PyMOL Python script that loads the backbone (N, CA, C, O; Angstrom):
from pymol import cmd

cmd.read_pdbstr("""\
ATOM      1  N   UNK A   1      88.668 107.574 133.504  1.00  0.00           N
ATOM      2  CA  UNK A   1      88.671 107.080 132.609  1.00  0.00           C
ATOM      3  C   UNK A   1      88.794 105.523 132.171  1.00  0.00           C
ATOM      4  O   UNK A   1      89.310 105.016 133.166  1.00  0.00           O
ATOM      5  N   UNK A   2      88.658 104.800 131.503  1.00  0.00           N
ATOM      6  CA  UNK A   2      88.845 103.373 131.474  1.00  0.00           C
ATOM      7  C   UNK A   2      89.806 103.307 130.287  1.00  0.00           C
ATOM      8  O   UNK A   2      89.733 104.023 129.288  1.00  0.00           O
ATOM      9  N   UNK A   3      90.651 102.427 130.505  1.00  0.00           N
ATOM     10  CA  UNK A   3      91.281 101.984 129.549  1.00  0.00           C
ATOM     11  C   UNK A   3      90.839 100.856 128.743  1.00  0.00           C
ATOM     12  O   UNK A   3      89.696 100.515 129.047  1.00  0.00           O
ATOM     13  N   UNK A   4      91.314 100.234 127.910  1.00  0.00           N
ATOM     14  CA  UNK A   4      90.797  98.700 127.224  1.00  0.00           C
ATOM     15  C   UNK A   4      92.158  98.497 126.989  1.00  0.00           C
ATOM     16  O   UNK A   4      93.024  99.257 126.556  1.00  0.00           O
ATOM     17  N   UNK A   5      92.205  96.651 127.568  1.00  0.00           N
ATOM     18  CA  UNK A   5      93.029  95.774 127.193  1.00  0.00           C
ATOM     19  C   UNK A   5      93.753  96.138 125.813  1.00  0.00           C
ATOM     20  O   UNK A   5      93.381  96.182 124.640  1.00  0.00           O
ATOM     21  N   UNK A   6      94.604  96.309 126.287  1.00  0.00           N
ATOM     22  CA  UNK A   6      96.128  96.081 124.763  1.00  0.00           C
ATOM     23  C   UNK A   6      95.883  94.578 123.961  1.00  0.00           C
ATOM     24  O   UNK A   6      96.658  93.830 124.558  1.00  0.00           O
ATOM     25  N   UNK A   7      95.374  93.986 123.188  1.00  0.00           N
ATOM     26  CA  UNK A   7      95.691  92.479 122.985  1.00  0.00           C
ATOM     27  C   UNK A   7      97.156  92.159 122.275  1.00  0.00           C
ATOM     28  O   UNK A   7      98.171  92.795 121.991  1.00  0.00           O
ATOM     29  N   UNK A   8      96.748  91.023 122.176  1.00  0.00           N
ATOM     30  CA  UNK A   8      98.348  90.636 121.648  1.00  0.00           C
ATOM     31  C   UNK A   8      97.959  90.892 120.077  1.00  0.00           C
ATOM     32  O   UNK A   8      96.901  91.145 119.501  1.00  0.00           O
ATOM     33  N   UNK A   9      99.313  90.705 119.658  1.00  0.00           N
ATOM     34  CA  UNK A   9      99.284  91.077 117.908  1.00  0.00           C
ATOM     35  C   UNK A   9      99.400  89.393 117.659  1.00  0.00           C
ATOM     36  O   UNK A   9     100.036  88.587 118.338  1.00  0.00           O
ATOM     37  N   UNK A  10      98.382  89.087 116.189  1.00  0.00           N
ATOM     38  CA  UNK A  10      98.415  87.794 116.170  1.00  0.00           C
ATOM     39  C   UNK A  10     100.254  87.369 115.575  1.00  0.00           C
ATOM     40  O   UNK A  10     101.277  88.053 115.520  1.00  0.00           O
ATOM     41  N   UNK A  11      99.897  85.701 115.167  1.00  0.00           N
ATOM     42  CA  UNK A  11     101.311  85.119 114.588  1.00  0.00           C
ATOM     43  C   UNK A  11     101.966  86.100 113.478  1.00  0.00           C
ATOM     44  O   UNK A  11     103.152  86.397 113.329  1.00  0.00           O
ATOM     45  N   UNK A  12     101.131  86.401 112.941  1.00  0.00           N
ATOM     46  CA  UNK A  12     101.214  87.159 111.123  1.00  0.00           C
ATOM     47  C   UNK A  12     101.561  88.652 112.177  1.00  0.00           C
ATOM     48  O   UNK A  12     100.455  89.099 111.874  1.00  0.00           O
ATOM     49  N   UNK A  13     102.099  89.686 113.059  1.00  0.00           N
ATOM     50  CA  UNK A  13     102.148  90.659 113.188  1.00  0.00           C
ATOM     51  C   UNK A  13     101.712  91.913 113.478  1.00  0.00           C
ATOM     52  O   UNK A  13     102.285  92.939 113.845  1.00  0.00           O
ATOM     53  N   UNK A  14     100.264  91.545 113.173  1.00  0.00           N
ATOM     54  CA  UNK A  14      99.300  92.449 112.331  1.00  0.00           C
ATOM     55  C   UNK A  14      98.646  92.542 114.346  1.00  0.00           C
ATOM     56  O   UNK A  14      98.824  91.721 115.246  1.00  0.00           O
ATOM     57  N   UNK A  15      97.957  93.797 114.364  1.00  0.00           N
ATOM     58  CA  UNK A  15      96.930  93.658 115.206  1.00  0.00           C
ATOM     59  C   UNK A  15      95.532  93.688 114.886  1.00  0.00           C
ATOM     60  O   UNK A  15      95.223  93.671 113.695  1.00  0.00           O
ATOM     61  N   UNK A  16      94.905  93.717 115.506  1.00  0.00           N
ATOM     62  CA  UNK A  16      93.282  93.540 115.148  1.00  0.00           C
ATOM     63  C   UNK A  16      92.745  94.569 114.791  1.00  0.00           C
ATOM     64  O   UNK A  16      92.074  94.705 113.768  1.00  0.00           O
ATOM     65  N   UNK A  17      93.080  95.689 115.892  1.00  0.00           N
ATOM     66  CA  UNK A  17      92.714  97.419 115.030  1.00  0.00           C
ATOM     67  C   UNK A  17      94.037  97.858 114.974  1.00  0.00           C
ATOM     68  O   UNK A  17      95.008  97.439 115.604  1.00  0.00           O
ATOM     69  N   UNK A  18      93.954  98.871 114.038  1.00  0.00           N
ATOM     70  CA  UNK A  18      94.565 100.103 114.352  1.00  0.00           C
ATOM     71  C   UNK A  18      93.983 101.596 113.658  1.00  0.00           C
ATOM     72  O   UNK A  18      93.333 101.778 112.628  1.00  0.00           O
ATOM     73  N   UNK A  19      94.274 102.134 114.223  1.00  0.00           N
ATOM     74  CA  UNK A  19      93.686 103.575 114.784  1.00  0.00           C
ATOM     75  C   UNK A  19      94.368 104.810 113.960  1.00  0.00           C
ATOM     76  O   UNK A  19      95.354 105.278 114.529  1.00  0.00           O
ATOM     77  N   UNK A  20      94.143 105.196 113.169  1.00  0.00           N
ATOM     78  CA  UNK A  20      95.128 105.869 112.406  1.00  0.00           C
ATOM     79  C   UNK A  20      94.266 107.321 112.292  1.00  0.00           C
ATOM     80  O   UNK A  20      93.133 107.582 111.886  1.00  0.00           O
ATOM     81  N   UNK A  21      95.708 108.383 113.025  1.00  0.00           N
ATOM     82  CA  UNK A  21      95.799 109.754 112.862  1.00  0.00           C
ATOM     83  C   UNK A  21      95.835 110.681 112.332  1.00  0.00           C
ATOM     84  O   UNK A  21      96.718 111.534 112.421  1.00  0.00           O
ATOM     85  N   UNK A  22      94.666 110.710 111.523  1.00  0.00           N
ATOM     86  CA  UNK A  22      93.972 111.600 110.283  1.00  0.00           C
ATOM     87  C   UNK A  22      94.814 112.838 110.668  1.00  0.00           C
ATOM     88  O   UNK A  22      95.638 113.100 109.791  1.00  0.00           O
ATOM     89  N   UNK A  23      94.839 113.582 111.614  1.00  0.00           N
ATOM     90  CA  UNK A  23      95.429 115.094 111.482  1.00  0.00           C
ATOM     91  C   UNK A  23      97.139 115.006 111.048  1.00  0.00           C
ATOM     92  O   UNK A  23      97.780 116.002 110.711  1.00  0.00           O
ATOM     93  N   UNK A  24      97.585 113.930 111.113  1.00  0.00           N
ATOM     94  CA  UNK A  24      99.501 113.943 111.257  1.00  0.00           C
ATOM     95  C   UNK A  24      99.104 113.613 109.838  1.00  0.00           C
ATOM     96  O   UNK A  24      99.941 114.139 109.105  1.00  0.00           O
ATOM     97  N   UNK A  25      98.058 112.876 109.026  1.00  0.00           N
ATOM     98  CA  UNK A  25      98.277 112.308 107.557  1.00  0.00           C
ATOM     99  C   UNK A  25      99.017 113.351 106.829  1.00  0.00           C
ATOM    100  O   UNK A  25      98.358 114.345 106.522  1.00  0.00           O
ATOM    101  N   UNK A  26      99.948 113.328 106.578  1.00  0.00           N
ATOM    102  CA  UNK A  26     100.639 113.732 105.117  1.00  0.00           C
ATOM    103  C   UNK A  26     100.212 113.398 103.709  1.00  0.00           C
ATOM    104  O   UNK A  26     100.074 112.264 103.249  1.00  0.00           O
ATOM    105  N   UNK A  27      99.974 114.855 102.927  1.00  0.00           N
ATOM    106  CA  UNK A  27      99.699 114.111 101.476  1.00  0.00           C
ATOM    107  C   UNK A  27     100.396 113.466 100.713  1.00  0.00           C
ATOM    108  O   UNK A  27     101.531 113.940 100.750  1.00  0.00           O
ATOM    109  N   UNK A  28     100.304 112.250  99.723  1.00  0.00           N
ATOM    110  CA  UNK A  28     101.274 111.420  99.120  1.00  0.00           C
ATOM    111  C   UNK A  28     101.656 112.682  97.844  1.00  0.00           C
ATOM    112  O   UNK A  28     101.093 113.403  97.021  1.00  0.00           O
ATOM    113  N   UNK A  29     103.320 112.256  98.488  1.00  0.00           N
ATOM    114  CA  UNK A  29     103.909 113.818  97.097  1.00  0.00           C
ATOM    115  C   UNK A  29     104.276 112.813  95.840  1.00  0.00           C
ATOM    116  O   UNK A  29     104.883 113.411  94.952  1.00  0.00           O
ATOM    117  N   UNK A  30     104.093 111.731  95.632  1.00  0.00           N
ATOM    118  CA  UNK A  30     104.324 111.243  94.255  1.00  0.00           C
ATOM    119  C   UNK A  30     103.143 111.410  93.676  1.00  0.00           C
ATOM    120  O   UNK A  30     103.202 111.374  92.447  1.00  0.00           O
ATOM    121  N   UNK A  31     101.914 111.609  94.207  1.00  0.00           N
ATOM    122  CA  UNK A  31     100.713 111.258  93.815  1.00  0.00           C
ATOM    123  C   UNK A  31     100.359 112.434  92.407  1.00  0.00           C
ATOM    124  O   UNK A  31      99.730 112.058  91.418  1.00  0.00           O
ATOM    125  N   UNK A  32     100.733 113.434  92.518  1.00  0.00           N
ATOM    126  CA  UNK A  32     100.759 114.357  91.132  1.00  0.00           C
ATOM    127  C   UNK A  32     101.805 114.236  90.210  1.00  0.00           C
ATOM    128  O   UNK A  32     101.950 115.052  89.301  1.00  0.00           O
ATOM    129  N   UNK A  33     102.639 113.151  90.400  1.00  0.00           N
ATOM    130  CA  UNK A  33     104.079 112.439  89.184  1.00  0.00           C
ATOM    131  C   UNK A  33     103.204 111.544  88.370  1.00  0.00           C
ATOM    132  O   UNK A  33     103.577 111.549  87.197  1.00  0.00           O
ATOM    133  N   UNK A  34     101.741 110.460  88.674  1.00  0.00           N
ATOM    134  CA  UNK A  34     100.940 109.329  87.690  1.00  0.00           C
ATOM    135  C   UNK A  34     100.524 110.435  87.024  1.00  0.00           C
ATOM    136  O   UNK A  34     100.567 111.595  87.431  1.00  0.00           O
ATOM    137  N   UNK A  35      99.991 109.906  85.658  1.00  0.00           N
ATOM    138  CA  UNK A  35      99.514 110.893  84.468  1.00  0.00           C
ATOM    139  C   UNK A  35      98.059 109.488  84.598  1.00  0.00           C
ATOM    140  O   UNK A  35      98.020 108.261  84.691  1.00  0.00           O
ATOM    141  N   UNK A  36      97.213 110.463  84.540  1.00  0.00           N
ATOM    142  CA  UNK A  36      95.602 109.591  84.893  1.00  0.00           C
ATOM    143  C   UNK A  36      95.531 108.353  83.408  1.00  0.00           C
ATOM    144  O   UNK A  36      95.637 108.697  82.231  1.00  0.00           O
ATOM    145  N   UNK A  37      95.347 107.036  83.861  1.00  0.00           N
ATOM    146  CA  UNK A  37      95.071 106.207  83.422  1.00  0.00           C
ATOM    147  C   UNK A  37      96.953 105.315  83.192  1.00  0.00           C
ATOM    148  O   UNK A  37      97.376 104.478  82.395  1.00  0.00           O
ATOM    149  N   UNK A  38      97.432 105.888  84.073  1.00  0.00           N
ATOM    150  CA  UNK A  38      98.924 105.115  84.738  1.00  0.00           C
ATOM    151  C   UNK A  38      98.396 103.938  85.812  1.00  0.00           C
ATOM    152  O   UNK A  38      97.452 103.873  86.599  1.00  0.00           O
ATOM    153  N   UNK A  39      99.605 102.952  85.398  1.00  0.00           N
ATOM    154  CA  UNK A  39      99.444 101.650  86.217  1.00  0.00           C
ATOM    155  C   UNK A  39     100.954 101.827  87.048  1.00  0.00           C
ATOM    156  O   UNK A  39     101.893 102.349  86.447  1.00  0.00           O
ATOM    157  N   UNK A  40     101.052 101.539  87.918  1.00  0.00           N
ATOM    158  CA  UNK A  40     102.226 101.044  88.643  1.00  0.00           C
ATOM    159  C   UNK A  40     102.536  99.435  88.767  1.00  0.00           C
ATOM    160  O   UNK A  40     101.624  98.628  88.952  1.00  0.00           O
ATOM    161  N   UNK A  41     103.786  99.085  88.659  1.00  0.00           N
ATOM    162  CA  UNK A  41     103.865  98.251  88.782  1.00  0.00           C
ATOM    163  C   UNK A  41     105.181  97.721  89.418  1.00  0.00           C
ATOM    164  O   UNK A  41     106.184  98.220  88.908  1.00  0.00           O
ATOM    165  N   UNK A  42     105.362  97.011  90.207  1.00  0.00           N
ATOM    166  CA  UNK A  42     106.409  96.358  90.622  1.00  0.00           C
ATOM    167  C   UNK A  42     107.222  95.497  90.363  1.00  0.00           C
ATOM    168  O   UNK A  42     106.956  94.298  90.281  1.00  0.00           O
ATOM    169  N   UNK A  43     108.822  96.237  90.126  1.00  0.00           N
ATOM    170  CA  UNK A  43     109.804  95.116  89.626  1.00  0.00           C
ATOM    171  C   UNK A  43     110.192  93.918  90.259  1.00  0.00           C
ATOM    172  O   UNK A  43     110.030  94.038  91.473  1.00  0.00           O
ATOM    173  N   UNK A  44     110.689  92.683  89.908  1.00  0.00           N
ATOM    174  CA  UNK A  44     111.329  91.722  90.590  1.00  0.00           C
ATOM    175  C   UNK A  44     113.119  92.651  90.478  1.00  0.00           C
ATOM    176  O   UNK A  44     113.475  93.471  89.631  1.00  0.00           O
ATOM    177  N   UNK A  45     113.898  92.106  91.661  1.00  0.00           N
ATOM    178  CA  UNK A  45     115.027  93.554  92.092  1.00  0.00           C
ATOM    179  C   UNK A  45     116.167  92.956  90.983  1.00  0.00           C
ATOM    180  O   UNK A  45     117.157  93.662  90.797  1.00  0.00           O
ATOM    181  N   UNK A  46     116.055  91.681  90.246  1.00  0.00           N
ATOM    182  CA  UNK A  46     117.082  91.513  89.018  1.00  0.00           C
ATOM    183  C   UNK A  46     116.634  92.211  87.427  1.00  0.00           C
ATOM    184  O   UNK A  46     117.441  92.538  86.557  1.00  0.00           O
ATOM    185  N   UNK A  47     114.834  92.345  87.331  1.00  0.00           N
ATOM    186  CA  UNK A  47     114.840  93.034  86.525  1.00  0.00           C
ATOM    187  C   UNK A  47     115.076  94.931  86.138  1.00  0.00           C
ATOM    188  O   UNK A  47     115.299  95.556  85.101  1.00  0.00           O
ATOM    189  N   UNK A  48     114.832  95.409  87.937  1.00  0.00           N
ATOM    190  CA  UNK A  48     114.462  96.870  88.512  1.00  0.00           C
ATOM    191  C   UNK A  48     116.839  96.669  88.113  1.00  0.00           C
ATOM    192  O   UNK A  48     117.275  97.770  87.779  1.00  0.00           O
ATOM    193  N   UNK A  49     117.546  95.973  88.139  1.00  0.00           N
ATOM    194  CA  UNK A  49     118.463  96.011  87.890  1.00  0.00           C
ATOM    195  C   UNK A  49     119.037  96.454  86.983  1.00  0.00           C
ATOM    196  O   UNK A  49     120.100  97.056  87.133  1.00  0.00           O
ATOM    197  N   UNK A  50     118.413  96.244  85.694  1.00  0.00           N
ATOM    198  CA  UNK A  50     118.256  96.464  84.237  1.00  0.00           C
ATOM    199  C   UNK A  50     117.781  97.730  83.426  1.00  0.00           C
ATOM    200  O   UNK A  50     118.270  98.457  82.561  1.00  0.00           O
ATOM    201  N   UNK A  51     116.201  97.614  84.349  1.00  0.00           N
ATOM    202  CA  UNK A  51     115.599  99.531  84.238  1.00  0.00           C
ATOM    203  C   UNK A  51     115.473 100.107  85.685  1.00  0.00           C
ATOM    204  O   UNK A  51     114.896  99.842  86.739  1.00  0.00           O
ATOM    205  N   UNK A  52     116.398 101.118  85.122  1.00  0.00           N
ATOM    206  CA  UNK A  52     116.719 101.857  86.362  1.00  0.00           C
ATOM    207  C   UNK A  52     115.846 103.445  85.934  1.00  0.00           C
ATOM    208  O   UNK A  52     116.281 104.554  86.242  1.00  0.00           O
ATOM    209  N   UNK A  53     114.379 103.156  85.070  1.00  0.00           N
ATOM    210  CA  UNK A  53     113.672 104.154  85.539  1.00  0.00           C
ATOM    211  C   UNK A  53     112.356 103.626  85.174  1.00  0.00           C
ATOM    212  O   UNK A  53     112.094 102.424  85.217  1.00  0.00           O
ATOM    213  N   UNK A  54     111.434 104.642  84.770  1.00  0.00           N
ATOM    214  CA  UNK A  54     110.190 104.108  84.164  1.00  0.00           C
ATOM    215  C   UNK A  54     110.106 104.697  82.398  1.00  0.00           C
ATOM    216  O   UNK A  54     109.258 104.370  81.567  1.00  0.00           O
ATOM    217  N   UNK A  55     111.124 105.519  82.233  1.00  0.00           N
ATOM    218  CA  UNK A  55     111.718 105.315  80.670  1.00  0.00           C
ATOM    219  C   UNK A  55     112.125 104.246  80.178  1.00  0.00           C
ATOM    220  O   UNK A  55     111.595 103.837  79.145  1.00  0.00           O
ATOM    221  N   UNK A  56     112.964 103.666  80.673  1.00  0.00           N
ATOM    222  CA  UNK A  56     113.104 102.420  79.950  1.00  0.00           C
ATOM    223  C   UNK A  56     112.895 101.129  80.012  1.00  0.00           C
ATOM    224  O   UNK A  56     113.586 100.198  79.598  1.00  0.00           O
ATOM    225  N   UNK A  57     112.015 101.141  80.493  1.00  0.00           N
ATOM    226  CA  UNK A  57     110.725 100.196  80.568  1.00  0.00           C
ATOM    227  C   UNK A  57     109.759 100.478  79.614  1.00  0.00           C
ATOM    228  O   UNK A  57     109.455  99.730  78.685  1.00  0.00           O
ATOM    229  N   UNK A  58     109.180 101.793  79.903  1.00  0.00           N
ATOM    230  CA  UNK A  58     108.413 101.823  78.658  1.00  0.00           C
ATOM    231  C   UNK A  58     108.824 101.526  77.208  1.00  0.00           C
ATOM    232  O   UNK A  58     108.164 100.849  76.419  1.00  0.00           O
ATOM    233  N   UNK A  59     110.034 102.139  76.956  1.00  0.00           N
ATOM    234  CA  UNK A  59     110.920 102.080  75.295  1.00  0.00           C
ATOM    235  C   UNK A  59     110.711 100.326  75.847  1.00  0.00           C
ATOM    236  O   UNK A  59     109.574  99.915  75.618  1.00  0.00           O
ATOM    237  N   UNK A  60     111.410  99.560  76.350  1.00  0.00           N
ATOM    238  CA  UNK A  60     111.819  97.582  75.911  1.00  0.00           C
ATOM    239  C   UNK A  60     110.435  97.663  75.620  1.00  0.00           C
ATOM    240  O   UNK A  60     110.332  97.337  74.437  1.00  0.00           O
ATOM    241  N   UNK A  61     108.755  98.063  76.315  1.00  0.00           N
ATOM    242  CA  UNK A  61     107.626  97.208  76.442  1.00  0.00           C
ATOM    243  C   UNK A  61     106.841  97.603  74.855  1.00  0.00           C
ATOM    244  O   UNK A  61     106.154  96.863  74.150  1.00  0.00           O
ATOM    245  N   UNK A  62     107.315  99.305  74.593  1.00  0.00           N
ATOM    246  CA  UNK A  62     106.927  99.425  73.216  1.00  0.00           C
ATOM    247  C   UNK A  62     107.415  99.128  72.362  1.00  0.00           C
ATOM    248  O   UNK A  62     106.956  99.384  71.249  1.00  0.00           O
ATOM    249  N   UNK A  63     108.913  98.253  72.609  1.00  0.00           N
ATOM    250  CA  UNK A  63     109.559  98.012  71.045  1.00  0.00           C
ATOM    251  C   UNK A  63     109.263  96.541  71.161  1.00  0.00           C
ATOM    252  O   UNK A  63     109.490  95.854  70.165  1.00  0.00           O
ATOM    253  N   UNK A  64     108.710  95.872  72.419  1.00  0.00           N
ATOM    254  CA  UNK A  64     107.712  94.456  72.203  1.00  0.00           C
ATOM    255  C   UNK A  64     106.335  94.349  71.957  1.00  0.00           C
ATOM    256  O   UNK A  64     105.806  93.252  71.780  1.00  0.00           O
ATOM    257  N   UNK A  65     105.664  95.498  71.932  1.00  0.00           N
ATOM    258  CA  UNK A  65     104.568  95.987  71.398  1.00  0.00           C
ATOM    259  C   UNK A  65     104.422  95.680  69.796  1.00  0.00           C
ATOM    260  O   UNK A  65     103.446  95.239  69.190  1.00  0.00           O
ATOM    261  N   UNK A  66     105.818  96.091  69.270  1.00  0.00           N
ATOM    262  CA  UNK A  66     105.982  96.248  67.510  1.00  0.00           C
ATOM    263  C   UNK A  66     105.941  94.851  66.767  1.00  0.00           C
ATOM    264  O   UNK A  66     105.730  94.548  65.592  1.00  0.00           O
ATOM    265  N   UNK A  67     106.285  93.958  68.155  1.00  0.00           N
ATOM    266  CA  UNK A  67     106.252  92.527  67.383  1.00  0.00           C
ATOM    267  C   UNK A  67     105.082  91.670  67.773  1.00  0.00           C
ATOM    268  O   UNK A  67     105.150  90.441  67.763  1.00  0.00           O
ATOM    269  N   UNK A  68     104.011  92.339  68.116  1.00  0.00           N
ATOM    270  CA  UNK A  68     103.041  91.395  68.641  1.00  0.00           C
ATOM    271  C   UNK A  68     102.199  91.305  67.084  1.00  0.00           C
ATOM    272  O   UNK A  68     102.362  92.120  66.175  1.00  0.00           O
ATOM    273  N   UNK A  69     101.536  90.449  67.052  1.00  0.00           N
ATOM    274  CA  UNK A  69      99.977  90.654  66.276  1.00  0.00           C
ATOM    275  C   UNK A  69      99.350  91.996  66.342  1.00  0.00           C
ATOM    276  O   UNK A  69      99.237  92.573  67.423  1.00  0.00           O
ATOM    277  N   UNK A  70      98.860  92.616  65.014  1.00  0.00           N
ATOM    278  CA  UNK A  70      97.717  93.987  65.592  1.00  0.00           C
ATOM    279  C   UNK A  70      96.687  93.559  66.210  1.00  0.00           C
ATOM    280  O   UNK A  70      96.210  94.524  66.807  1.00  0.00           O
ATOM    281  N   UNK A  71      95.817  92.234  66.476  1.00  0.00           N
ATOM    282  CA  UNK A  71      94.837  91.540  66.711  1.00  0.00           C
ATOM    283  C   UNK A  71      95.301  91.862  68.388  1.00  0.00           C
ATOM    284  O   UNK A  71      94.630  92.619  69.089  1.00  0.00           O
ATOM    285  N   UNK A  72      96.352  91.272  68.813  1.00  0.00           N
ATOM    286  CA  UNK A  72      96.848  90.811  70.526  1.00  0.00           C
ATOM    287  C   UNK A  72      96.624  92.907  71.194  1.00  0.00           C
ATOM    288  O   UNK A  72      96.193  93.179  72.315  1.00  0.00           O
ATOM    289  N   UNK A  73      97.048  93.976  70.155  1.00  0.00           N
ATOM    290  CA  UNK A  73      97.625  94.966  70.553  1.00  0.00           C
ATOM    291  C   UNK A  73      96.482  95.911  70.802  1.00  0.00           C
ATOM    292  O   UNK A  73      95.984  96.455  69.815  1.00  0.00           O
ATOM    293  N   UNK A  74      96.013  96.170  71.976  1.00  0.00           N
ATOM    294  CA  UNK A  74      95.170  97.226  72.392  1.00  0.00           C
ATOM    295  C   UNK A  74      95.170  99.063  71.917  1.00  0.00           C
ATOM    296  O   UNK A  74      95.754 100.006  72.452  1.00  0.00           O
ATOM    297  N   UNK A  75      94.319  99.021  70.792  1.00  0.00           N
ATOM    298  CA  UNK A  75      94.473 100.738  70.979  1.00  0.00           C
ATOM    299  C   UNK A  75      94.206 101.730  72.092  1.00  0.00           C
ATOM    300  O   UNK A  75      93.452 101.487  73.034  1.00  0.00           O
ATOM    301  N   UNK A  76      94.996 103.078  71.894  1.00  0.00           N
ATOM    302  CA  UNK A  76      94.678 103.952  72.951  1.00  0.00           C
ATOM    303  C   UNK A  76      92.862 104.504  72.335  1.00  0.00           C
ATOM    304  O   UNK A  76      92.442 104.487  71.177  1.00  0.00           O
ATOM    305  N   UNK A  77      92.279 104.852  73.350  1.00  0.00           N
ATOM    306  CA  UNK A  77      90.744 105.722  72.404  1.00  0.00           C
ATOM    307  C   UNK A  77      91.208 107.072  72.428  1.00  0.00           C
ATOM    308  O   UNK A  77      90.529 107.967  71.926  1.00  0.00           O
TER     309      UNK A  77
END
""", "prot")
cmd.dss("prot")
cmd.show_as("cartoon", "prot")
cmd.util.cbc("prot")
cmd.orient("prot")
């Protein structure tokens, strides 16, 4: 069997090609925790120190929404 020569990684550390081993794949354990229509957002570290969970972030954003003019707030369908 002929082996293919291994190419060097680029300067950014990424290989030109990756082979994914599907039989070893595991299901996403967080997939069931999200609700349909939800959006995942990454918080900056300084903000994450204040808001420890999604409930506190949502409460702050809902409070902010009450201060916005009604024309700028999207209504749920």
